[in-house]
N, CA, C and O atoms as a CHARMM CRD file, in Angstrom:
* protein
*
  384
    1    1 MET  N      0.81600  -1.23400  -0.04900 PROA 1      0.00000
    2    1 MET  CA    -0.01000   0.02700  -0.04200 PROA 1      0.00000
    3    1 MET  C      0.83000   1.27400   0.01200 PROA 1      0.00000
    4    1 MET  O      0.47700   2.27600  -0.60900 PROA 1      0.00000
    5    2 THR  N      1.97600   1.24600   0.76400 PROA 2      0.00000
    6    2 THR  CA     2.74700   2.49900   0.79300 PROA 2      0.00000
    7    2 THR  C      3.50900   2.66400  -0.51300 PROA 2      0.00000
    8    2 THR  O      3.80700   3.79100  -0.90800 PROA 2      0.00000
    9    3 GLY  N      3.84500   1.52600  -1.21600 PROA 3      0.00000
   10    3 GLY  CA     4.39700   1.66700  -2.52200 PROA 3      0.00000
   11    3 GLY  C      3.50100   2.35200  -3.50900 PROA 3      0.00000
   12    3 GLY  O      3.96100   3.16500  -4.31100 PROA 3      0.00000
   13    4 ALA  N      2.31400   2.06000  -3.46900 PROA 4      0.00000
   14    4 ALA  CA     1.13400   2.68100  -4.26300 PROA 4      0.00000
   15    4 ALA  C      1.07500   4.23300  -4.12200 PROA 4      0.00000
   16    4 ALA  O      0.95800   5.00300  -5.07500 PROA 4      0.00000
   17    5 ILE  N      1.17700   4.61400  -2.73200 PROA 5      0.00000
   18    5 ILE  CA     1.06600   5.97100  -2.39600 PROA 5      0.00000
   19    5 ILE  C      2.31000   6.62400  -2.74600 PROA 5      0.00000
   20    5 ILE  O      2.20000   7.78200  -3.14800 PROA 5      0.00000
   21    6 ALA  N      3.51100   6.10700  -2.67500 PROA 6      0.00000
   22    6 ALA  CA     4.63200   6.67400  -3.18400 PROA 6      0.00000
   23    6 ALA  C      4.71700   6.84100  -4.60600 PROA 6      0.00000
   24    6 ALA  O      5.34300   7.79600  -5.06700 PROA 6      0.00000
   25    7 GLN  N      4.16700   6.03400  -5.31900 PROA 7      0.00000
   26    7 GLN  CA     4.08500   6.13300  -6.79700 PROA 7      0.00000
   27    7 GLN  C      3.19900   7.18700  -7.24100 PROA 7      0.00000
   28    7 GLN  O      3.45200   7.82300  -8.26400 PROA 7      0.00000
   29    8 ILE  N      2.04800   7.43800  -6.44700 PROA 8      0.00000
   30    8 ILE  CA     1.14300   8.49800  -6.78300 PROA 8      0.00000
   31    8 ILE  C      1.76800   9.89300  -6.41000 PROA 8      0.00000
   32    8 ILE  O      1.60700  10.88600  -7.11900 PROA 8      0.00000
   33    9 VAL  N      2.44200   9.89300  -5.32500 PROA 9      0.00000
   34    9 VAL  CA     3.15800  11.21800  -4.94700 PROA 9      0.00000
   35    9 VAL  C      4.17900  11.55700  -5.90900 PROA 9      0.00000
   36    9 VAL  O      4.35800  12.72400  -6.25800 PROA 9      0.00000
   37   10 ARG  N      4.95700  10.44900  -6.41800 PROA 10     0.00000
   38   10 ARG  CA     5.92400  10.72800  -7.27500 PROA 10     0.00000
   39   10 ARG  C      5.35000  11.30200  -8.61100 PROA 10     0.00000
   40   10 ARG  O      5.88500  12.28700  -9.11900 PROA 10     0.00000
   41   11 TRP  N      4.28900  10.71000  -9.17400 PROA 11     0.00000
   42   11 TRP  CA     3.60600  11.21700 -10.30900 PROA 11     0.00000
   43   11 TRP  C      3.11200  12.68000 -10.09200 PROA 11     0.00000
   44   11 TRP  O      3.30800  13.55200 -10.93900 PROA 11     0.00000
   45   12 LEU  N      2.52500  12.88500  -9.03200 PROA 12     0.00000
   46   12 LEU  CA     2.08300  14.27000  -8.66300 PROA 12     0.00000
   47   12 LEU  C      3.25000  15.33600  -8.66800 PROA 12     0.00000
   48   12 LEU  O      2.97300  16.49800  -8.96500 PROA 12     0.00000
   49   13 ILE  N      4.37900  15.02600  -8.39000 PROA 13     0.00000
   50   13 ILE  CA     5.37100  15.90700  -8.48600 PROA 13     0.00000
   51   13 ILE  C      5.89000  15.92300  -9.84200 PROA 13     0.00000
   52   13 ILE  O      6.15200  17.03500 -10.30200 PROA 13     0.00000
   53   14 LEU  N      6.09200  14.88100 -10.58700 PROA 14     0.00000
   54   14 LEU  CA     6.62200  14.85900 -11.92400 PROA 14     0.00000
   55   14 LEU  C      5.65400  15.51800 -12.96100 PROA 14     0.00000
   56   14 LEU  O      6.14800  16.14100 -13.90100 PROA 14     0.00000
   57   15 ILE  N      4.41300  15.41700 -12.84500 PROA 15     0.00000
   58   15 ILE  CA     3.42600  15.87500 -13.90000 PROA 15     0.00000
   59   15 ILE  C      3.71000  17.42400 -14.19400 PROA 15     0.00000
   60   15 ILE  O      3.94600  17.80100 -15.34200 PROA 15     0.00000
   61   16 PRO  N      3.67700  18.33100 -13.07300 PROA 16     0.00000
   62   16 PRO  CA     3.90200  19.66100 -13.42600 PROA 16     0.00000
   63   16 PRO  C      5.20300  19.93100 -14.05700 PROA 16     0.00000
   64   16 PRO  O      5.31900  20.84200 -14.87600 PROA 16     0.00000
   65   17 ILE  N      6.22900  19.14500 -13.69700 PROA 17     0.00000
   66   17 ILE  CA     7.60500  19.39500 -14.37300 PROA 17     0.00000
   67   17 ILE  C      7.58600  18.93300 -15.83000 PROA 17     0.00000
   68   17 ILE  O      8.15700  19.57000 -16.71500 PROA 17     0.00000
   69   18 LEU  N      6.94800  17.87000 -16.03600 PROA 18     0.00000
   70   18 LEU  CA     6.74600  17.53600 -17.47000 PROA 18     0.00000
   71   18 LEU  C      5.99900  18.37800 -18.37000 PROA 18     0.00000
   72   18 LEU  O      6.37600  18.64600 -19.51100 PROA 18     0.00000
   73   19 VAL  N      4.82100  18.83400 -17.78100 PROA 19     0.00000
   74   19 VAL  CA     3.94000  19.80400 -18.60500 PROA 19     0.00000
   75   19 VAL  C      4.85100  21.09500 -18.86700 PROA 19     0.00000
   76   19 VAL  O      4.89100  21.59200 -19.99300 PROA 19     0.00000
   77   20 ALA  N      5.53700  21.59100 -17.86200 PROA 20     0.00000
   78   20 ALA  CA     6.25400  22.84900 -18.04500 PROA 20     0.00000
   79   20 ALA  C      7.47400  22.57800 -19.05500 PROA 20     0.00000
   80   20 ALA  O      7.89800  23.51000 -19.73900 PROA 20     0.00000
   81   21 ARG  N      7.99900  21.37000 -19.13700 PROA 21     0.00000
   82   21 ARG  CA     9.05800  21.06100 -20.20400 PROA 21     0.00000
   83   21 ARG  C      8.47700  21.13600 -21.57000 PROA 21     0.00000
   84   21 ARG  O      9.04000  21.69700 -22.51000 PROA 21     0.00000
   85   22 PHE  N      7.24300  20.50200 -21.63600 PROA 22     0.00000
   86   22 PHE  CA     6.46600  20.41600 -22.95100 PROA 22     0.00000
   87   22 PHE  C      6.15700  21.85200 -23.45200 PROA 22     0.00000
   88   22 PHE  O      6.31300  22.18000 -24.62800 PROA 22     0.00000
   89   23 ILE  N      5.69500  22.70900 -22.45400 PROA 23     0.00000
   90   23 ILE  CA     5.31100  24.04100 -22.94900 PROA 23     0.00000
   91   23 ILE  C      6.54000  24.85500 -23.43900 PROA 23     0.00000
   92   23 ILE  O      6.52300  25.56700 -24.44300 PROA 23     0.00000
   93   24 LEU  N      7.61600  24.67000 -22.61500 PROA 24     0.00000
   94   24 LEU  CA     8.96500  25.37500 -22.97700 PROA 24     0.00000
   95   24 LEU  C      9.49800  24.94300 -24.39200 PROA 24     0.00000
   96   24 LEU  O     10.02000  25.74700 -25.16400 PROA 24     0.00000
   97   25 HSD  N      9.32400  23.61800 -24.66800 PROA 25     0.00000
   98   25 HSD  CA     9.74200  23.00100 -25.92700 PROA 25     0.00000
   99   25 HSD  C      8.95500  23.41800 -26.98700 PROA 25     0.00000
  100   25 HSD  O      9.44600  23.63700 -28.09400 PROA 25     0.00000
  101   26 ALA  N      7.58400  23.56700 -26.70700 PROA 26     0.00000
  102   26 ALA  CA     6.64200  24.00600 -27.82800 PROA 26     0.00000
  103   26 ALA  C      6.93900  25.44100 -28.13400 PROA 26     0.00000
  104   26 ALA  O      6.84400  25.82000 -29.30200 PROA 26     0.00000
  105   27 PHE  N      7.28600  26.26500 -27.19400 PROA 27     0.00000
  106   27 PHE  CA     7.57000  27.71100 -27.60800 PROA 27     0.00000
  107   27 PHE  C      8.86500  27.79400 -28.35400 PROA 27     0.00000
  108   27 PHE  O      9.00900  28.69200 -29.18400 PROA 27     0.00000
  109   28 GLN  N      9.73800  27.00300 -28.14300 PROA 28     0.00000
  110   28 GLN  CA    11.12600  27.04200 -28.76400 PROA 28     0.00000
  111   28 GLN  C     10.98200  26.67900 -30.27700 PROA 28     0.00000
  112   28 GLN  O     11.75700  27.15800 -31.10600 PROA 28     0.00000
  113   29 ARG  N     10.02000  25.86100 -30.60300 PROA 29     0.00000
  114   29 ARG  CA     9.77400  25.49500 -31.87000 PROA 29     0.00000
  115   29 ARG  C      8.65600  26.21000 -32.62500 PROA 29     0.00000
  116   29 ARG  O      8.32400  25.82600 -33.74600 PROA 29     0.00000
  117   30 LEU  N      8.07200  27.25000 -32.02000 PROA 30     0.00000
  118   30 LEU  CA     6.95900  27.95200 -32.51200 PROA 30     0.00000
  119   30 LEU  C      7.44100  28.59000 -33.96700 PROA 30     0.00000
  120   30 LEU  O      6.73500  28.54000 -34.97500 PROA 30     0.00000
  121   31 ASP  N      8.56600  29.10900 -33.92200 PROA 31     0.00000
  122   31 ASP  CA     9.17200  29.74700 -35.22900 PROA 31     0.00000
  123   31 ASP  C      9.10100  28.76500 -36.43500 PROA 31     0.00000
  124   31 ASP  O      8.71000  29.09300 -37.55600 PROA 31     0.00000
  125   32 PHE  N      9.55800  27.42400 -36.04600 PROA 32     0.00000
  126   32 PHE  CA     9.65400  26.43200 -37.06300 PROA 32     0.00000
  127   32 PHE  C      8.26100  26.12100 -37.54300 PROA 32     0.00000
  128   32 PHE  O      8.03600  25.95000 -38.74100 PROA 32     0.00000
  129   33 TRP  N      7.30500  26.04400 -36.60400 PROA 33     0.00000
  130   33 TRP  CA     5.94900  25.70400 -36.96900 PROA 33     0.00000
  131   33 TRP  C      5.34700  26.66900 -37.90300 PROA 33     0.00000
  132   33 TRP  O      4.79400  26.37800 -38.96300 PROA 33     0.00000
  133   34 ILE  N      5.51500  27.89300 -37.38700 PROA 34     0.00000
  134   34 ILE  CA     4.90800  29.04700 -38.15500 PROA 34     0.00000
  135   34 ILE  C      5.44100  29.10100 -39.62400 PROA 34     0.00000
  136   34 ILE  O      4.67500  29.17400 -40.58600 PROA 34     0.00000
  137   35 MET  N      6.79500  29.06000 -39.73500 PROA 35     0.00000
  138   35 MET  CA     7.44000  29.07800 -41.11400 PROA 35     0.00000
  139   35 MET  C      7.09500  27.70600 -41.88400 PROA 35     0.00000
  140   35 MET  O      7.17200  27.71900 -43.11300 PROA 35     0.00000
  141   36 SER  N      6.76200  26.65600 -41.29700 PROA 36     0.00000
  142   36 SER  CA     6.55600  25.40700 -42.05300 PROA 36     0.00000
  143   36 SER  C      5.11400  25.47000 -42.79700 PROA 36     0.00000
  144   36 SER  O      4.78600  24.64800 -43.65200 PROA 36     0.00000
  145   37 TYR  N      4.29700  26.54000 -42.37000 PROA 37     0.00000
  146   37 TYR  CA     3.04900  26.66500 -42.93700 PROA 37     0.00000
  147   37 TYR  C      2.84500  27.82000 -44.02900 PROA 37     0.00000
  148   37 TYR  O      1.80900  28.07700 -44.64100 PROA 37     0.00000
  149   38 ARG  N      3.95700  28.38600 -44.11000 PROA 38     0.00000
  150   38 ARG  CA     4.07900  29.58800 -45.09500 PROA 38     0.00000
  151   38 ARG  C      4.54200  29.23600 -46.38900 PROA 38     0.00000
  152   38 ARG  O      5.33800  28.30000 -46.46400 PROA 38     0.00000
  153   39 HSD  N      4.17100  29.84100 -47.45400 PROA 39     0.00000
  154   39 HSD  CA     4.56100  29.55000 -48.77700 PROA 39     0.00000
  155   39 HSD  C      5.73000  30.45400 -49.22400 PROA 39     0.00000
  156   39 HSD  O      6.43400  30.14200 -50.18400 PROA 39     0.00000
  157   40 GLU  N      5.91700  31.55000 -48.52700 PROA 40     0.00000
  158   40 GLU  CA     7.04900  32.34100 -48.91600 PROA 40     0.00000
  159   40 GLU  C      7.44200  33.17300 -47.69400 PROA 40     0.00000
  160   40 GLU  O      6.68000  33.21300 -46.72800 PROA 40     0.00000
  161   41 VAL  N      8.52900  33.79600 -47.69800 PROA 41     0.00000
  162   41 VAL  CA     9.18500  34.71600 -46.66800 PROA 41     0.00000
  163   41 VAL  C      9.73500  35.88600 -47.37900 PROA 41     0.00000
  164   41 VAL  O     10.20100  35.79300 -48.51400 PROA 41     0.00000
  165   42 LEU  N      9.67400  37.09400 -46.64600 PROA 42     0.00000
  166   42 LEU  CA    10.29300  38.28900 -47.23100 PROA 42     0.00000
  167   42 LEU  C     11.71400  38.28500 -46.93700 PROA 42     0.00000
  168   42 LEU  O     12.14400  37.84500 -45.87100 PROA 42     0.00000
  169   43 CYS  N     12.49000  38.78300 -47.88800 PROA 43     0.00000
  170   43 CYS  CA    13.91700  38.99900 -47.74400 PROA 43     0.00000
  171   43 CYS  C     14.08600  40.27100 -46.86300 PROA 43     0.00000
  172   43 CYS  O     13.45000  41.30500 -47.06900 PROA 43     0.00000
  173   44 ARG  N     14.97400  40.11400 -45.89000 PROA 44     0.00000
  174   44 ARG  CA    15.11600  41.29300 -45.10600 PROA 44     0.00000
  175   44 ARG  C     16.07300  42.36000 -45.61400 PROA 44     0.00000
  176   44 ARG  O     16.24200  43.42100 -45.01300 PROA 44     0.00000
  177   45 ASN  N     16.71300  42.02400 -46.78300 PROA 45     0.00000
  178   45 ASN  CA    17.60700  43.02000 -47.31500 PROA 45     0.00000
  179   45 ASN  C     16.82600  43.84200 -48.41500 PROA 45     0.00000
  180   45 ASN  O     16.92000  45.06900 -48.40700 PROA 45     0.00000
  181   46 CYS  N     16.03600  43.17300 -49.39000 PROA 46     0.00000
  182   46 CYS  CA    15.52000  43.95600 -50.46300 PROA 46     0.00000
  183   46 CYS  C     13.85100  43.76800 -50.36900 PROA 46     0.00000
  184   46 CYS  O     13.13000  44.38700 -51.15100 PROA 46     0.00000
  185   47 GLY  N     13.39400  43.02900 -49.53500 PROA 47     0.00000
  186   47 GLY  CA    11.91400  42.94200 -49.36800 PROA 47     0.00000
  187   47 GLY  C     11.21600  42.12200 -50.40300 PROA 47     0.00000
  188   47 GLY  O      9.98600  42.14700 -50.43100 PROA 47     0.00000
  189   48 SER  N     11.87700  41.41000 -51.24300 PROA 48     0.00000
  190   48 SER  CA    11.28500  40.59000 -52.25100 PROA 48     0.00000
  191   48 SER  C     10.89800  39.20400 -51.66900 PROA 48     0.00000
  192   48 SER  O     11.52200  38.83600 -50.67400 PROA 48     0.00000
  193   49 ALA  N      9.98600  38.43700 -52.15500 PROA 49     0.00000
  194   49 ALA  CA     9.44600  37.23500 -51.76300 PROA 49     0.00000
  195   49 ALA  C     10.45800  36.13500 -51.99300 PROA 49     0.00000
  196   49 ALA  O     10.97600  36.08300 -53.10800 PROA 49     0.00000
  197   50 ILE  N     10.80400  35.24600 -51.07000 PROA 50     0.00000
  198   50 ILE  CA    11.57800  34.01600 -51.23800 PROA 50     0.00000
  199   50 ILE  C     10.60300  32.89600 -51.07800 PROA 50     0.00000
  200   50 ILE  O      9.99200  32.66700 -50.03500 PROA 50     0.00000
  201   51 SER  N     10.49900  32.19300 -52.22500 PROA 51     0.00000
  202   51 SER  CA     9.51300  31.02500 -52.24000 PROA 51     0.00000
  203   51 SER  C      9.99600  29.90600 -51.33100 PROA 51     0.00000
  204   51 SER  O     11.16700  29.53100 -51.39600 PROA 51     0.00000
  205   52 LEU  N      9.21200  29.41600 -50.56700 PROA 52     0.00000
  206   52 LEU  CA     9.64300  28.13300 -49.71200 PROA 52     0.00000
  207   52 LEU  C      9.17400  26.95800 -50.34300 PROA 52     0.00000
  208   52 LEU  O      9.53600  25.87900 -49.87400 PROA 52     0.00000
  209   53 VAL  N      8.39800  26.98800 -51.37100 PROA 53     0.00000
  210   53 VAL  CA     7.97500  25.68000 -52.12000 PROA 53     0.00000
  211   53 VAL  C      8.62600  25.71000 -53.44500 PROA 53     0.00000
  212   53 VAL  O      8.53000  26.71300 -54.15200 PROA 53     0.00000
  213   54 GLY  N      9.31600  24.61000 -53.83700 PROA 54     0.00000
  214   54 GLY  CA     9.86200  24.49700 -55.06100 PROA 54     0.00000
  215   54 GLY  C     10.65800  23.14500 -55.20100 PROA 54     0.00000
  216   54 GLY  O     10.29300  22.14300 -54.58500 PROA 54     0.00000
  217   55 ILE  N     11.64900  23.14700 -55.94900 PROA 55     0.00000
  218   55 ILE  CA    12.44200  22.00800 -56.14700 PROA 55     0.00000
  219   55 ILE  C     13.81100  22.35400 -55.39800 PROA 55     0.00000
  220   55 ILE  O     14.46000  23.37800 -55.61300 PROA 55     0.00000
  221   56 TRP  N     14.14300  21.39300 -54.52700 PROA 56     0.00000
  222   56 TRP  CA    15.39700  21.80800 -53.68600 PROA 56     0.00000
  223   56 TRP  C     16.37000  20.58400 -53.71100 PROA 56     0.00000
  224   56 TRP  O     16.01200  19.42000 -53.88800 PROA 56     0.00000
  225   57 ARG  N     17.53100  20.97200 -53.52700 PROA 57     0.00000
  226   57 ARG  CA    18.72300  19.92900 -53.59400 PROA 57     0.00000
  227   57 ARG  C     19.22100  19.94200 -52.09900 PROA 57     0.00000
  228   57 ARG  O     19.38400  20.96000 -51.42600 PROA 57     0.00000
  229   58 CYS  N     19.43000  18.67800 -51.70000 PROA 58     0.00000
  230   58 CYS  CA    19.84100  18.56000 -50.31800 PROA 58     0.00000
  231   58 CYS  C     21.31400  18.53700 -50.34900 PROA 58     0.00000
  232   58 CYS  O     21.88500  18.30600 -51.41400 PROA 58     0.00000
  233   59 ARG  N     21.99800  18.76600 -49.22600 PROA 59     0.00000
  234   59 ARG  CA    23.44500  18.69200 -49.10500 PROA 59     0.00000
  235   59 ARG  C     23.99100  17.25900 -49.45800 PROA 59     0.00000
  236   59 ARG  O     25.16200  17.11400 -49.81000 PROA 59     0.00000
  237   60 CYS  N     23.15300  16.25100 -49.36000 PROA 60     0.00000
  238   60 CYS  CA    23.50900  14.89400 -49.56000 PROA 60     0.00000
  239   60 CYS  C     23.52400  14.66000 -51.16500 PROA 60     0.00000
  240   60 CYS  O     24.04500  13.65500 -51.64900 PROA 60     0.00000
  241   61 GLY  N     22.92200  15.65000 -51.93800 PROA 61     0.00000
  242   61 GLY  CA    22.91200  15.49900 -53.37500 PROA 61     0.00000
  243   61 GLY  C     21.47600  15.10500 -53.87400 PROA 61     0.00000
  244   61 GLY  O     21.19700  15.26500 -55.06200 PROA 61     0.00000
  245   62 TYR  N     20.64600  14.64100 -53.07000 PROA 62     0.00000
  246   62 TYR  CA    19.16200  14.30100 -53.43100 PROA 62     0.00000
  247   62 TYR  C     18.42800  15.55400 -53.75700 PROA 62     0.00000
  248   62 TYR  O     18.52400  16.55800 -53.05200 PROA 62     0.00000
  249   63 THR  N     17.62900  15.48500 -54.92400 PROA 63     0.00000
  250   63 THR  CA    16.74200  16.64300 -55.31300 PROA 63     0.00000
  251   63 THR  C     15.26900  16.11600 -55.14900 PROA 63     0.00000
  252   63 THR  O     14.85500  15.04800 -55.60000 PROA 63     0.00000
  253   64 TYR  N     14.55500  17.02400 -54.44200 PROA 64     0.00000
  254   64 TYR  CA    13.13100  16.66100 -54.10100 PROA 64     0.00000
  255   64 TYR  C     12.26800  18.03900 -54.38200 PROA 64     0.00000
  256   64 TYR  O     12.75200  19.16900 -54.45200 PROA 64     0.00000
  257   65 LYS  N     10.87900  17.68400 -54.52800 PROA 65     0.00000
  258   65 LYS  CA     9.99000  18.73100 -54.76800 PROA 65     0.00000
  259   65 LYS  C      9.06100  18.95300 -53.55000 PROA 65     0.00000
  260   65 LYS  O      8.51800  17.98700 -53.01400 PROA 65     0.00000
  261   66 GLY  N      8.89200  20.11000 -53.14800 PROA 66     0.00000
  262   66 GLY  CA     7.99400  20.32000 -51.98300 PROA 66     0.00000
  263   66 GLY  C      8.50400  21.54400 -51.22100 PROA 66     0.00000
  264   66 GLY  O      9.18200  22.42100 -51.75800 PROA 66     0.00000
  265   67 HSD  N      8.14800  21.54800 -49.97700 PROA 67     0.00000
  266   67 HSD  CA     8.37000  22.69600 -49.04800 PROA 67     0.00000
  267   67 HSD  C      9.88200  22.49900 -48.58100 PROA 67     0.00000
  268   67 HSD  O     10.41300  21.40100 -48.41700 PROA 67     0.00000
  269   68 ILE  N     10.47300  23.70300 -48.40000 PROA 68     0.00000
  270   68 ILE  CA    11.94800  23.62400 -48.12400 PROA 68     0.00000
  271   68 ILE  C     12.16600  23.02200 -46.55400 PROA 68     0.00000
  272   68 ILE  O     13.22500  22.52000 -46.17800 PROA 68     0.00000
  273   69 LEU  N     11.10000  23.15300 -45.81200 PROA 69     0.00000
  274   69 LEU  CA    11.35200  22.60900 -44.37800 PROA 69     0.00000
  275   69 LEU  C     10.85900  21.13400 -44.32000 PROA 69     0.00000
  276   69 LEU  O     10.66900  20.58200 -43.23700 PROA 69     0.00000
  277   70 ARG  N     10.67900  20.58300 -45.37000 PROA 70     0.00000
  278   70 ARG  CA    10.23400  19.11400 -45.37700 PROA 70     0.00000
  279   70 ARG  C     11.65400  18.35400 -45.25200 PROA 70     0.00000
  280   70 ARG  O     12.58200  18.60900 -46.01900 PROA 70     0.00000
  281   71 PRO  N     11.73100  17.49200 -44.31900 PROA 71     0.00000
  282   71 PRO  CA    13.07300  16.70000 -44.24800 PROA 71     0.00000
  283   71 PRO  C     13.37200  15.89600 -45.58000 PROA 71     0.00000
  284   71 PRO  O     12.52400  15.32800 -46.26800 PROA 71     0.00000
  285   72 CYS  N     14.75100  15.95400 -45.81800 PROA 72     0.00000
  286   72 CYS  CA    15.12600  15.11300 -47.11700 PROA 72     0.00000
  287   72 CYS  C     14.77000  13.68000 -46.81900 PROA 72     0.00000
  288   72 CYS  O     15.06000  13.15000 -45.74600 PROA 72     0.00000
  289   73 PRO  N     14.08700  13.02300 -47.86600 PROA 73     0.00000
  290   73 PRO  CA    13.75900  11.56800 -47.73800 PROA 73     0.00000
  291   73 PRO  C     14.93000  10.62100 -47.56000 PROA 73     0.00000
  292   73 PRO  O     14.79400   9.53700 -46.99300 PROA 73     0.00000
  293   74 VAL  N     16.08600  11.05000 -48.05700 PROA 74     0.00000
  294   74 VAL  CA    17.32300  10.22900 -48.02500 PROA 74     0.00000
  295   74 VAL  C     18.00800  10.30000 -46.64700 PROA 74     0.00000
  296   74 VAL  O     18.13300   9.29800 -45.94300 PROA 74     0.00000
  297   75 CYS  N     18.46100  11.56100 -46.27700 PROA 75     0.00000
  298   75 CYS  CA    19.23200  11.64900 -45.16300 PROA 75     0.00000
  299   75 CYS  C     18.61600  12.28900 -43.95300 PROA 75     0.00000
  300   75 CYS  O     19.25600  12.48700 -42.92100 PROA 75     0.00000
  301   76 ASP  N     17.27700  12.62500 -44.12200 PROA 76     0.00000
  302   76 ASP  CA    16.43900  13.32800 -43.04900 PROA 76     0.00000
  303   76 ASP  C     17.12800  14.71400 -42.55400 PROA 76     0.00000
  304   76 ASP  O     16.96400  15.11200 -41.40000 PROA 76     0.00000
  305   77 ALA  N     17.88100  15.39700 -43.47100 PROA 77     0.00000
  306   77 ALA  CA    18.34800  16.71000 -42.89500 PROA 77     0.00000
  307   77 ALA  C     17.36600  17.89500 -43.37000 PROA 77     0.00000
  308   77 ALA  O     16.60500  17.75000 -44.32600 PROA 77     0.00000
  309   78 LEU  N     17.43900  18.90800 -42.72600 PROA 78     0.00000
  310   78 LEU  CA    16.80700  20.22300 -43.02000 PROA 78     0.00000
  311   78 LEU  C     17.74000  21.17400 -43.53000 PROA 78     0.00000
  312   78 LEU  O     18.87800  21.25300 -43.06600 PROA 78     0.00000
  313   79 PRO  N     17.31000  21.93200 -44.49800 PROA 79     0.00000
  314   79 PRO  CA    18.29300  23.15300 -44.87200 PROA 79     0.00000
  315   79 PRO  C     18.40400  24.22000 -43.76300 PROA 79     0.00000
  316   79 PRO  O     17.46900  24.41200 -42.98600 PROA 79     0.00000
  317   80 ARG  N     19.39600  24.81200 -43.71000 PROA 80     0.00000
  318   80 ARG  CA    19.60800  25.87400 -42.76800 PROA 80     0.00000
  319   80 ARG  C     19.36900  27.39000 -43.26200 PROA 80     0.00000
  320   80 ARG  O     19.26600  28.33100 -42.47400 PROA 80     0.00000
  321   81 MET  N     19.29800  27.50000 -44.54800 PROA 81     0.00000
  322   81 MET  CA    19.08300  28.87600 -45.04000 PROA 81     0.00000
  323   81 MET  C     18.51300  28.77700 -46.40500 PROA 81     0.00000
  324   81 MET  O     18.64900  27.75200 -47.07300 PROA 81     0.00000
  325   82 ALA  N     17.79800  29.95200 -46.88700 PROA 82     0.00000
  326   82 ALA  CA    17.35100  30.05700 -48.26100 PROA 82     0.00000
  327   82 ALA  C     17.92100  31.27800 -48.76900 PROA 82     0.00000
  328   82 ALA  O     18.23100  32.20900 -48.02600 PROA 82     0.00000
  329   83 ARG  N     18.08000  31.29600 -50.15100 PROA 83     0.00000
  330   83 ARG  CA    18.72100  32.48600 -50.84500 PROA 83     0.00000
  331   83 ARG  C     17.67400  33.15100 -51.57400 PROA 83     0.00000
  332   83 ARG  O     16.75800  32.54800 -52.13400 PROA 83     0.00000
  333   84 CYS  N     17.85700  34.72800 -51.55500 PROA 84     0.00000
  334   84 CYS  CA    16.98300  35.48900 -52.25700 PROA 84     0.00000
  335   84 CYS  C     17.49600  35.53400 -53.74100 PROA 84     0.00000
  336   84 CYS  O     18.68900  35.73900 -53.96700 PROA 84     0.00000
  337   85 PHE  N     16.60100  35.34400 -54.73200 PROA 85     0.00000
  338   85 PHE  CA    17.14800  35.36200 -55.99500 PROA 85     0.00000
  339   85 PHE  C     17.26100  36.79700 -56.57300 PROA 85     0.00000
  340   85 PHE  O     17.83600  36.94600 -57.65100 PROA 85     0.00000
  341   86 GLN  N     16.78900  37.76500 -55.97000 PROA 86     0.00000
  342   86 GLN  CA    16.93500  39.10800 -56.26600 PROA 86     0.00000
  343   86 GLN  C     18.19400  39.66500 -55.92000 PROA 86     0.00000
  344   86 GLN  O     18.87700  40.17600 -56.80700 PROA 86     0.00000
  345   87 CYS  N     18.60800  39.63000 -54.68300 PROA 87     0.00000
  346   87 CYS  CA    19.71800  40.22500 -54.13500 PROA 87     0.00000
  347   87 CYS  C     20.88800  39.28800 -53.79600 PROA 87     0.00000
  348   87 CYS  O     22.05200  39.68000 -53.71400 PROA 87     0.00000
  349   88 GLY  N     20.53100  38.16000 -53.62600 PROA 88     0.00000
  350   88 GLY  CA    21.65600  37.06600 -53.37400 PROA 88     0.00000
  351   88 GLY  C     21.95600  36.90600 -51.89800 PROA 88     0.00000
  352   88 GLY  O     22.88600  36.22500 -51.46500 PROA 88     0.00000
  353   89 VAL  N     21.05900  37.61600 -51.12800 PROA 89     0.00000
  354   89 VAL  CA    21.35800  37.37100 -49.54500 PROA 89     0.00000
  355   89 VAL  C     20.71400  36.15200 -49.18700 PROA 89     0.00000
  356   89 VAL  O     19.67600  35.77500 -49.72900 PROA 89     0.00000
  357   90 THR  N     21.37300  35.45600 -48.18500 PROA 90     0.00000
  358   90 THR  CA    20.59900  34.19600 -47.60600 PROA 90     0.00000
  359   90 THR  C     19.90700  34.64900 -46.32100 PROA 90     0.00000
  360   90 THR  O     20.33400  35.52400 -45.56800 PROA 90     0.00000
  361   91 GLU  N     18.75800  33.92400 -46.16300 PROA 91     0.00000
  362   91 GLU  CA    17.89400  33.99700 -44.97200 PROA 91     0.00000
  363   91 GLU  C     18.19500  32.73000 -44.11000 PROA 91     0.00000
  364   91 GLU  O     18.28900  31.61900 -44.63200 PROA 91     0.00000
  365   92 GLU  N     18.32200  32.91000 -42.96300 PROA 92     0.00000
  366   92 GLU  CA    18.35100  31.80200 -42.02100 PROA 92     0.00000
  367   92 GLU  C     17.15400  31.29900 -41.78500 PROA 92     0.00000
  368   92 GLU  O     16.22100  32.08400 -41.61300 PROA 92     0.00000
  369   93 LEU  N     16.95000  29.96300 -41.73300 PROA 93     0.00000
  370   93 LEU  CA    15.64300  29.33600 -41.60200 PROA 93     0.00000
  371   93 LEU  C     15.61500  28.86900 -40.07500 PROA 93     0.00000
  372   93 LEU  O     16.69600  28.62100 -39.54100 PROA 93     0.00000
  373   94 PRO  N     14.39700  28.73200 -39.32600 PROA 94     0.00000
  374   94 PRO  CA    14.47400  28.32200 -38.05100 PROA 94     0.00000
  375   94 PRO  C     14.79500  26.72900 -37.94000 PROA 94     0.00000
  376   94 PRO  O     14.58000  25.90600 -38.83000 PROA 94     0.00000
  377   95 LYS  N     15.32000  26.48700 -36.73400 PROA 95     0.00000
  378   95 LYS  CA    15.81300  25.21700 -36.49500 PROA 95     0.00000
  379   95 LYS  C     14.56900  24.34900 -36.01200 PROA 95     0.00000
  380   95 LYS  O     13.62100  24.89500 -35.44700 PROA 95     0.00000
  381   96 LYS  N     14.60100  23.03700 -36.24300 PROA 96     0.00000
  382   96 LYS  CA    13.54200  22.18200 -35.83300 PROA 96     0.00000
  383   96 LYS  C     13.60400  21.84300 -34.32300 PROA 96     0.00000
  384   96 LYS  O     12.75200  21.11100 -33.81900 PROA 96     0.00000
């Protein structure tokens, strides 16, 4: 009986900690989630639109069609930046 009570007390202490960790983790990934639903992002240098949907080449050499924040089907990597075609400046993408 005391083992069951100890287990319940342990979970009552752990649940708020686990919930707080989940919320903190979700806020850290909020930028990635917002960017993953957008079709384009504006260049900070010239203001032109950088398309996030197209044909992309991964650093492993595989070429795929879709959203830039879709993991590569071969190596599961995500790109770190996207280049503006108007001015050539690269924009850093949020980390997963």
